[in-house]
C-alpha positions in Angstrom: 0.0 0.0 0.0 1.4 3.4 -0.8 2.5 5.7 2.0 -0.3 8.2 2.8 0.3 11.9 3.6 0.2 12.7 7.4 -3.1 14.8 7.0 -4.8 12.1 5.0 -8.3 11.2 6.2 -9.5 7.7 5.3 -13.1 7.1 4.3 -15.0 5.0 6.8 -17.0 2.0 5.6 -20.2 3.9 6.5 -19.2 7.0 4.5 -18.2 4.8 1.6 -21.6 3.0 1.7 -23.3 6.4 1.7 -21.3 7.6 -1.3 -21.9 4.4 -3.2 -25.7 4.5 -2.5 -25.8 8.1 -3.8 -23.9 7.2 -6.9 -26.1 4.3 -7.6 -29.2 6.6 -7.8 -27.6 8.6 -10.6 -28.5 6.9 -13.9 -25.5 8.7 -15.6 -23.0 7.3 -13.1 -24.0 3.6 -12.8 -21.1 1.2 -12.8 -20.6 -1.2 -15.6 -21.9 -4.7 -15.2 -19.6 -7.7 -15.6 -21.1 -8.4 -19.0 -20.5 -4.7 -20.1 -16.8 -5.0 -19.0 -16.4 -8.2 -20.9 -17.8 -6.6 -24.0 -15.5 -3.7 -23.6 -12.3 -5.6 -23.0 -11.5 -6.4 -26.7 -11.8 -2.7 -27.5 -9.4 -1.6 -24.7 -5.8 -1.0 -25.9 -2.7 -0.5 -23.9 0.0 1.4 -25.6 0.8 1.5 -29.3 0.1 -1.6 -31.4 3.2 -3.7 -31.9 4.8 -3.2 -35.3 5.0 -6.1 -37.6 8.7 -5.5 -38.2 10.5 -4.4 -35.1 13.8 -2.7 -34.9 16.8 -3.9 -32.9 18.0 -1.8 -30.0 21.8 -1.4 -30.2 24.5 0.8 -28.7 26.7 2.5 -31.3 29.4 5.2 -31.2 29.1 7.8 -33.9 31.0 10.9 -34.7 29.7 13.9 -32.8 29.2 16.0 -36.0 27.2 13.2 -37.7 24.8 12.9 -34.7 24.6 16.7 -34.4 23.7 17.0 -38.0 20.9 14.4 -37.7 19.6 15.8 -34.4 19.4 19.3 -36.0 16.7 18.0 -38.4 14.3 17.6 -35.5 12.0 14.9 -34.2 12.4 11.6 -36.1 16.1 12.1 -36.6 16.8 8.5 -35.7 14.4 7.2 -38.3 16.1 9.5 -40.9 19.5 8.1 -39.9 18.0 4.6 -40.3 16.9 5.5 -43.8 20.3 7.0 -44.7 21.9 3.7 -43.6 19.4 1.7 -45.7 20.2 3.9 -48.7 23.9 3.2 -48.2 23.5 -0.6 -48.1 21.2 -0.4 -51.2 23.9 1.4 -53.1 26.8 -0.7 -51.6 25.7 -4.3 -51.7 28.0 -6.8 -49.9 29.6 -9.1 -52.3 31.7 -12.0 -51.1 
């Protein structure tokens, strides 16, 4: 249980029952039934959908001026760096 602030006043069971009873009389504030929650679950999403093709997280050391140049292009600079590297490998195929 989280640590409560020193001036925290806990709600008594009686007060909680009073609040719940008052809320239950408001048709706009009725809680979902179990069936309603079950119907809603497939629609609930947490976070972004997982990409079909994921990228690999690595650690790499690059020249400061290269990183500065890409960062200066704003948000999405890492994606642009990835595209530049893709262009390089397309133009310089590995031949063994």
